[in-house]
C-alpha positions in Angstrom: -10.5 -25.6 -23.7 -7.2 -24.0 -23.4 -5.8 -23.7 -19.9 -5.1 -20.3 -19.0 -1.5 -19.0 -18.2 -1.0 -18.5 -15.0 2.7 -17.4 -15.1 4.9 -16.8 -17.7 8.0 -14.8 -19.0 8.0 -12.1 -22.1 11.4 -10.9 -23.6 11.0 -7.5 -25.7 13.3 -5.0 -26.9 12.9 -1.3 -25.2 15.9 0.6 -26.4 19.4 0.4 -27.7 20.8 -3.0 -26.5 18.2 -3.0 -23.7 15.5 -5.9 -23.5 12.9 -6.0 -20.8 12.5 -9.4 -18.9 9.2 -9.0 -17.6 7.6 -12.2 -15.3 4.4 -11.9 -15.1 1.8 -13.7 -12.5 -2.1 -13.6 -13.1 -1.9 -14.7 -9.7 -1.6 -13.0 -6.0 2.1 -13.3 -5.1 1.7 -13.2 -1.4 0.1 -11.4 1.6 1.3 -7.6 1.3 -1.1 -4.4 1.2 0.0 -3.6 -2.2 -1.0 -6.8 -3.8 -3.9 -6.7 -2.3 -6.3 -5.7 -5.6 -5.2 -9.2 -6.7 -5.0 -7.8 -10.3 -1.4 -9.7 -10.7 2.0 -8.6 -11.8 4.6 -8.1 -13.8 8.7 -8.2 -12.3 10.3 -6.3 -14.7 14.2 -7.1 -14.9 16.4 -5.4 -17.4 19.2 -6.5 -19.4 21.8 -4.0 -21.3 24.1 -6.1 -23.6 26.7 -3.5 -24.8 30.6 -4.0 -24.4 29.7 -5.3 -20.9 26.7 -6.9 -19.8 24.5 -5.8 -16.6 21.4 -7.4 -15.6 19.1 -4.8 -13.4 16.5 -6.4 -10.5 16.2 -9.9 -11.3 13.0 -10.6 -9.8 11.6 -12.7 -6.6 11.5 -16.2 -5.6 8.1 -17.0 -7.4 9.5 -16.7 -10.9 13.0 -17.9 -10.2 12.7 -21.0 -12.7 11.3 -19.5 -15.4 12.7 -15.9 -15.3 16.3 -17.9 -15.4 15.2 -20.1 -18.1 13.9 -17.4 -20.2 17.1 -15.5 -19.8 19.3 -17.8 -21.0 17.6 -18.5 -24.1 19.1 -15.4 -24.7 22.1 -15.1 -22.9 25.1 -17.4 -21.7 25.4 -16.3 -18.2 28.7 -17.0 -18.2 29.6 -13.6 -20.3 27.4 -11.8 -17.6 29.3 -8.9 -15.9 27.1 -7.1 -13.4 23.9 -7.4 -11.5 22.2 -3.8 -10.7 20.0 -4.3 -7.5 17.4 -1.5 -6.9 17.2 -3.0 -3.5 17.9 -6.4 -1.4 15.3 -8.4 -0.2 14.9 -11.9 1.2 12.4 -12.5 -1.8 14.9 -11.5 -4.1 17.7 -13.8 -2.6 16.4 -17.4 -3.9 17.1 -15.5 -7.4 20.9 -14.3 -6.6 21.8 -17.8 -5.3 20.6 -19.3 -8.3 22.0 -16.9 -10.6 25.8 -17.0 -8.8 25.6 -20.7 -9.1 25.2 -20.3 -13.0 27.2 -16.9 -12.9 29.7 -17.1 -10.1 31.9 -14.5 -10.9 29.2 -11.8 -11.7 29.8 -8.4 -9.4 26.8 -6.9 -8.0 26.4 -3.1 -8.1 24.2 -1.7 -5.0 24.3 0.7 -2.2 26.2 0.4 1.3 23.0 -0.9 3.0 22.3 -3.1 0.2 26.1 -4.5 0.2 25.9 -4.7 4.1 22.5 -7.2 3.5 24.4 -9.2 0.5 27.3 -10.0 2.6 25.3 -10.8 5.7 23.2 -13.4 3.4 26.1 -14.9 1.4 28.4 -15.5 4.3 30.1 -18.3 3.0 31.2 -17.1 0.1 33.3 -14.2 -1.0 31.1 -11.6 -3.2 32.2 -9.1 -5.6 30.2 -5.7 -5.0 30.5 -2.6 -6.1 29.3 0.0 -3.4 27.6 2.7 -5.0 27.5 6.0 -1.5 27.2 8.9 -3.9 25.9 9.4 -7.6 28.8 7.4 -9.3 29.1 6.1 -12.9 29.6 2.8 -14.7 30.4 2.4 -18.0 29.4 -0.6 -19.6 30.6 0.8 -23.5 28.8 1.9 -26.4 27.6 4.7 -24.6 25.6 3.0 -21.8 27.8 5.1 -19.2 25.3 4.3 -16.4 24.8 6.7 -13.7 23.2 5.6 -10.1 20.9 7.6 -7.9 20.5 6.6 -4.4 17.2 7.1 -3.3 16.9 5.8 -0.1 13.8 5.4 1.9 12.6 4.0 5.6 10.9 0.9 3.9 14.0 0.7 1.4 17.0 2.1 2.9 19.3 0.8 0.2 17.1 2.1 -2.5 19.2 2.8 -6.0 18.0 4.6 -9.5 20.1 3.6 -12.7 19.9 5.9 -15.4 21.2 5.2 -18.9 21.9 8.3 -21.0 22.4 6.4 -24.3 18.7 5.5 -24.0 17.3 8.0 -21.6 15.7 5.2 -19.6 15.9 5.5 -15.8 15.4 2.6 -13.8 13.0 3.5 -11.0 12.5 0.0 -9.0 9.9 1.3 -6.5 9.0 4.3 -8.0 6.1 4.9 -10.3 5.1 1.1 -10.3 1.6 -0.6 -10.5 0.3 -3.8 -9.4 -1.5 -5.1 -12.7 -0.8 -7.9 -15.1 -1.5 -8.1 -19.0 -0.1 -8.2 -22.4 0.7 -4.1 -22.3 4.1 -2.8 -22.1 4.3 0.7 -22.4 1.3 2.7 -20.8 -0.1 3.7 -23.7 -3.8 4.5 -22.6 -2.7 5.6 -19.4 -5.7 7.2 -18.0 -6.8 3.7 -17.3 -4.1 3.2 -14.9 -4.9 5.8 -12.9 -6.6 4.0 -10.1 -3.8 1.5 -9.7 -0.9 4.0 -9.7 -2.9 5.6 -7.3 -3.2 2.7 -4.9 0.6 1.9 -5.2 2.0 5.0 -4.4 -0.9 5.1 -1.2 0.3 1.5 -0.1 4.2 2.1 -0.4 4.9 5.8 -0.7 2.6 8.0 1.5 4.0 7.3 4.7 6.9 8.3 3.1 6.6 10.7 1.2 9.4 13.3 2.3 12.0 10.9 0.6 9.7 10.1 -2.3 10.0 13.8 -2.6 13.8 14.1 -1.8 13.9 11.0 -4.7 12.0 13.2 -7.2 14.5 16.4 -6.9 17.5 14.3 -7.5 16.0 12.7 -10.4 14.7 15.9 -11.9 17.4 17.2 -13.6 17.8 14.1 -16.1 16.6 14.1 -19.5 14.1 11.1 -19.5 12.7 9.4 -22.2 11.1 6.5 -20.2 10.3 5.2 -16.9 11.3 1.6 -16.3 9.9 0.4 -12.9 9.6 -2.9 -11.2 6.5 -3.4 -11.9 3.7 -2.7 -14.3 3.9 -0.5 -17.4 6.7 1.1 -18.6 6.2 4.6 -18.3 6.5 6.7 -21.8 3.3 8.9 -22.2 2.4 9.9 -18.9 6.7 11.2 -18.2 5.3 14.3 -16.6 1.7 13.9 -15.7 2.5 10.6 -13.5 5.8 12.8 -12.1 3.4 15.6 -11.5 0.9 13.6 -9.9 3.4 11.8 -7.1 4.7 15.4 -6.1 0.9 16.2 -5.9 0.2 13.2 -3.6 3.4 13.8 -1.3 2.2 17.5 -1.1 -1.3 16.1 0.0 0.3 14.1 3.0 2.8 17.0 3.5 0.3 19.4 4.5 -2.0 17.5 7.0 -2.2 18.8 10.1 -2.1 15.8 12.1 1.1 13.5 12.0 1.5 10.1 13.6 5.6 8.9 13.9 5.4 5.1 13.0 8.6 3.5 14.3 9.5 -0.4 13.7 12.4 -2.6 12.8 11.8 -5.8 10.7 14.7 -8.5 10.7 12.5 -10.8 7.5 10.1 -8.1 6.2 7.3 -9.4 8.1 7.0 -6.4 10.6 7.8 -4.1 7.8 4.5 -5.8 5.9 2.6 -5.0 9.2 3.6 -1.4 9.5 3.3 -0.8 5.7 -0.7 -1.9 6.4 -1.2 0.4 9.5 -0.1 3.6 7.7 -2.2 2.9 4.8 -4.9 2.8 7.7 -3.5 6.2 8.9 -3.1 7.9 5.6 -6.1 6.8 4.2 -8.3 8.8 7.5 -6.4 11.8 6.6 -3.3 11.9 8.8 -0.3 12.0 7.9 2.6 9.7 8.7 6.5 9.6 9.6 7.9 6.6 8.7 11.0 5.5 10.7 13.3 2.6 10.2 15.1 2.8 13.9 17.9 0.4 12.3 18.8 3.0 9.5 18.0 6.3 11.8 19.7 8.3 14.4 18.4 8.9 17.6 17.9 12.8 17.4 15.7 12.0 14.3 13.4 9.8 16.2 13.4 12.4 19.0 12.7 15.2 16.7 9.5 13.6 14.8 8.3 12.3 18.2 8.2 16.0 19.6 5.8 17.0 16.4 3.7 14.0 16.5 0.2 13.9 18.2 0.9 9.9 18.7 3.4 7.5 18.0 3.5 3.9 17.2 6.2 1.3 17.9 6.9 -1.9 16.0 9.0 -4.9 16.7 10.2 -8.6 15.6 10.9 -10.5 18.6 14.6 -12.2 18.1 15.7 -14.2 20.7 13.1 -13.7 23.1 13.9 -10.0 22.8 13.6 -7.0 20.9 16.4 -5.5 18.8 19.1 -3.1 20.1 17.8 -0.4 17.7 14.2 -0.4 19.1 15.0 -1.0 23.0 17.2 2.5 22.0 14.6 4.0 20.0 11.3 3.2 22.9 13.8 5.0 25.6 14.0 7.8 23.1 10.0 7.8 23.1 9.7 7.5 27.2 12.3 10.6 27.6 10.5 12.5 24.4 6.6 11.9 24.0 4.5 13.8 26.3 1.7 11.5 28.0 -0.8 13.1 26.0 0.2 11.2 23.0 -1.7 8.5 21.7 0.6 5.4 21.2 0.2 2.1 19.7 2.3 -1.3 19.8 2.5 -4.1 17.0 5.1 -6.8 16.1 6.0 -10.2 14.1 7.3 -13.2 15.9 8.3 -16.9 15.2 7.8 -19.1 18.4 7.5 -16.0 21.0 6.6 -12.5 21.2 8.0 -11.3 24.1 9.2 -7.9 21.9 5.4 -6.6 22.1 4.3 -7.4 25.6 7.8 -5.6 26.7 7.3 -2.4 25.2 3.4 -2.5 25.6 4.3 -3.0 29.5 6.8 -0.2 29.6 4.6 2.4 27.9 1.6 1.4 30.2 3.6 1.7 33.3 4.3 5.1 31.6 0.5 6.1 31.6 0.5 6.2 27.5 -3.0 5.7 26.1 -3.4 3.5 23.4 -5.2 3.9 20.0 -5.7 -0.1 19.5 -4.9 -3.0 21.3 -1.3 -4.4 20.7 -1.2 -6.3 17.2 0.5 -9.5 17.4 1.0 -11.7 13.9 2.7 -15.5 14.0 5.6 -15.3 10.9 3.7 -13.4 7.7 0.7 -11.9 8.1 -2.4 -12.8 6.8 -4.9 -11.1 4.6 -7.1 -10.6 7.5 -4.6 -9.6 10.0 -3.5 -6.7 7.2 -7.3 -5.7 7.2 -7.1 -5.8 11.2 -3.8 -3.3 10.8 -5.6 -1.1 8.5 -8.5 -0.8 10.3 -6.4 -0.5 13.8 -4.4 2.4 12.0 -7.7 4.5 10.5 -9.0 4.1 14.1 -6.0 5.5 15.2 -6.1 8.4 13.0 -9.6 9.2 13.8 -9.1 9.5 17.3 -6.7 11.9 17.0 -8.9 14.0 14.5 -11.9 14.1 17.3 -9.9 15.1 19.8 -8.1 18.0 17.9 -12.0 19.1 16.7 -12.8 19.0 20.2 -10.2 21.0 21.7 -11.7 24.0 18.7 -14.9 25.7 20.3 -17.9 25.5 17.5 -19.8 28.6 16.7 -23.3 28.8 17.5 -26.0 27.1 15.2 -28.0 30.5 14.5 -24.8 32.5 14.2 -23.4 31.2 11.0 -24.0 31.1 7.3 -22.1 27.9 7.3 -23.9 26.1 9.4 -27.3 27.4 7.4 -26.2 26.3 4.6 -25.1 22.8 6.3 -29.0 22.5 7.4 -30.3 22.8 3.8 -27.6 20.4 2.1 -28.9 17.8 5.2 -32.1 18.2 3.6 -31.0 15.9 0.9 -32.3 12.2 1.8 -31.6 9.2 0.7 -33.0 5.3 0.9 -30.5 3.3 3.8 -28.9 0.7 2.4 -25.9 -1.7 3.7 -23.3 -2.2 1.4 -21.2 -5.5 2.2 -18.0 -6.5 -0.1 -15.7 -9.2 0.1 -12.3 -10.4 -1.4 -11.0 -13.4 -0.4 -10.8 -13.9 3.3 -11.8 -10.2 3.9 -15.3 -9.1 4.4 -16.6 -6.0 5.3 -19.8 -4.1 5.6 -21.4 -0.3 5.8 -24.2 1.7 6.5 -24.8 3.7 3.2 -27.5 6.4 2.1 -25.5 8.5 -0.4 -26.6 6.0 -2.9 -28.7 6.9 -6.1 -29.3 5.4 -9.4 -27.1 6.4 -12.2 -28.2 4.7 -15.3 -30.7 3.2 -17.1 -28.9 1.1 -19.6 -27.0 -0.9 -18.2 -28.5 -0.6 -15.3 -26.2 0.9 -12.8 -25.9 2.9 -9.2 -23.3 5.2 -7.7 -22.3 5.1 -4.1 -20.2 7.5 -1.9 -18.0 6.0 0.4 -15.9 8.0 3.0 -12.3 7.5 2.4 -12.2 6.1 6.1 -14.4 3.4 6.1 -12.8 -0.1 6.2 -14.6 -1.0 3.4 -13.4 1.1 0.9 -10.6 -1.0 0.1 -12.8 -3.3 -1.4 -14.7 -1.5 -3.7 -12.0 -0.5 -6.4 -12.6 -1.4 -9.8 -13.6 -4.9 -10.7 -14.8 -5.7 -7.3 -18.2 -7.1 -6.5 -20.6 -5.7 -3.4 -24.1 -6.2 -2.5 -26.4 -3.1 -2.0 -29.0 -4.3 0.6 -31.9 -2.1 0.5 -33.1 -1.6 4.4 -37.0 -1.8 5.0 -38.6 0.5 8.2 -37.2 -0.9 11.2 -34.3 -0.3 13.1 -32.5 -3.5 14.1 -30.7 -3.9 11.0 -29.6 -0.1 11.3 -28.8 -0.6 14.9 -26.8 -3.3 14.2 -24.3 -1.2 11.3 -24.4 2.0 13.2 -22.7 0.4 16.3 -18.5 1.1 16.6 -16.6 -2.1 15.4 -13.1 -2.8 16.4 -10.3 -3.7 14.2 -10.8 -7.2 12.4 -14.1 -7.3 14.1 -16.7 -9.7 12.4 -19.8 -7.1 10.7 -21.9 -10.2 10.2 -22.0 -11.5 13.6 -25.5 -12.1 14.8 -26.8 -11.1 11.9 -29.0 -13.5 9.4 -27.2 -13.5 5.7 -27.1 -15.7 2.9 -24.2 -15.9 -0.1 -25.0 -13.9 -3.2 -24.0 -14.9 -6.8 -21.1 -12.5 -6.5 -19.9 -14.2 -2.9 -20.7 -11.1 -0.9 -23.4 -11.5 1.7 -27.0 -10.6 1.5 -29.1 -9.8 4.7 -32.0 -12.0 5.0 -34.0 -8.9 6.7 -33.3 -6.2 4.1 -36.0 -5.2 1.8 -34.3 -5.7 -1.3 -30.5 -6.6 -2.7 -28.5 -5.6 -6.1 -25.1 -7.3 -6.7 -23.0 -5.0 -8.1 -19.8 -4.9 -9.7 -17.4 -1.6 -9.7 -16.7 0.0 -12.9 -14.7 3.1 -11.7 -14.8 5.5 -9.3 -13.7 9.1 -8.9 -12.0 10.9 -5.7 -14.3 13.6 -4.5 -12.6 15.0 -1.3 -13.1 13.3 2.0 -14.9 10.6 -0.5 -15.1 8.3 -3.2 -17.7 8.1 -5.2 -17.9 4.4 -6.9 -19.9 3.8 -10.2 -21.1 0.2 -10.1 -23.5 -2.0 -12.7 -26.3 -4.0 -11.3 -25.7 -7.8 -12.2 -28.5 -9.4 -10.5 -31.0 -8.1 -7.7 -34.5 -9.3 -6.0 -37.3 -7.7 -3.4 -37.0 -10.2 -0.8 -40.5 -8.5 1.3 -42.8 -7.2 -1.0 -44.5 -5.7 1.3 -42.0 -3.5 3.2 -41.8 -0.1 2.8 -37.6 1.7 2.1 -35.6 3.0 5.0 -34.9 6.4 4.2 -32.4 8.9 6.1 -33.7 12.1 7.2 -30.7 14.4 8.5 -30.5 17.9 9.9 -26.7 18.8 8.9 -25.2 18.2 5.8 -21.7 17.8 7.7 -22.3 14.6 9.0 -24.1 11.1 8.7 
């Protein structure tokens, strides 16, 4: 049997004098929110060979060896003139060090924050750097007069897009990507990529929608035939559609009536990863996030964000037993600005100690703030389980704010409103009570569900409606597996799964289970179970409607009767 390749590199022409170097993996690279669907990824790098030779966005250390091997087959690296960096991060440094050993005379092209990061990393050598401070150009010859457009964001303050008028290719780095792996270089049949593109946006960009909108405006005047992102297929066939979708998704975030300010600093990227996970949990619950990297933000901007927010969350690494100076300054701004009615949250990462989180928590508690979740601490790089806890904490935080806002609005009398009569009528739709259990890697979750129905005979299939703010929602994407446990009359299992669970809490503690063939949990006391595989899903208002095919099933208690959920109102479960 032929062994399946886990990693390889493709080198393919995509324009005049231009190649894409696709480093591919079918494995998950690391613990990051945007990789959690585990569909693999491509790290896209680009080579322009004109009179001068430029390399755009070398990949991270996961691909360093195979990437350089493929590059050397195409190019004498001593002839390489420029390395253009859309952003600089610790993961990319290993590849840059290896490149400098092979081509010590290269000139880096990056934004000012990127140049600062490079010089800080390579303190033992003098680097050649062209610092891009505005929309500047670099002429490679043969018509490749590259134009640079800074597109900074809180997560990537050094972000830089590159436009080549010769090929009309826009190198977008973090914009317009997707984490999928396959042979498809371009986005033909792009509808099939919709779910992955939306997930990528929700993970990386929803919490910085304001900056993404500014970036789109900067890029709008360019004549573009191809988006060349840092990850996933190149965007040729859906240029207009994807750009418009980004604007629509941005508008959804900007139109929310509740906002949380999420402030952080990150020494090695770990605190930023936690911030991203918390932000993902908040935005999936229909609350906007103002993400602020306080290392690159003035106190006045932090103050303005706090003043318009319903709550704030602050995260910090611990460096030498202390929080960074920028975090201490931001905390002072918060204490002098935030009302005591605002909900608070604290998180952080650390190596050998975690004093920064304790210090921030103590000062906020002493000042009288309420906390939306218990402080989150991650030692070194956060695991999948911790990231799931972060997402759930963010969702709980958002739900608390939404409940408080709803409680402040007087409700109409039931008998006086046509809306209420309609809600009563909708509530007469009944469904069987089920518990959906799902598992991916080390993360497992469950939810009580009654919006379930058979959808197809051949293949046997069903639909289940999953609220966007449910913890299990992140485990119900296309390709995921779950078990639908159909409950019998009796209230014990129902009571267990009706109770609120804290972030990261084990949903199955004290419940008799067994493992299904697809790795998810069967509840021993269920009436019957169905092993299901998600085929696709559709966004419907505040829910996702998930269609799954049934691959196996069994009645566990033939004498039992299916539990049915009767409601008096269609406005809640």
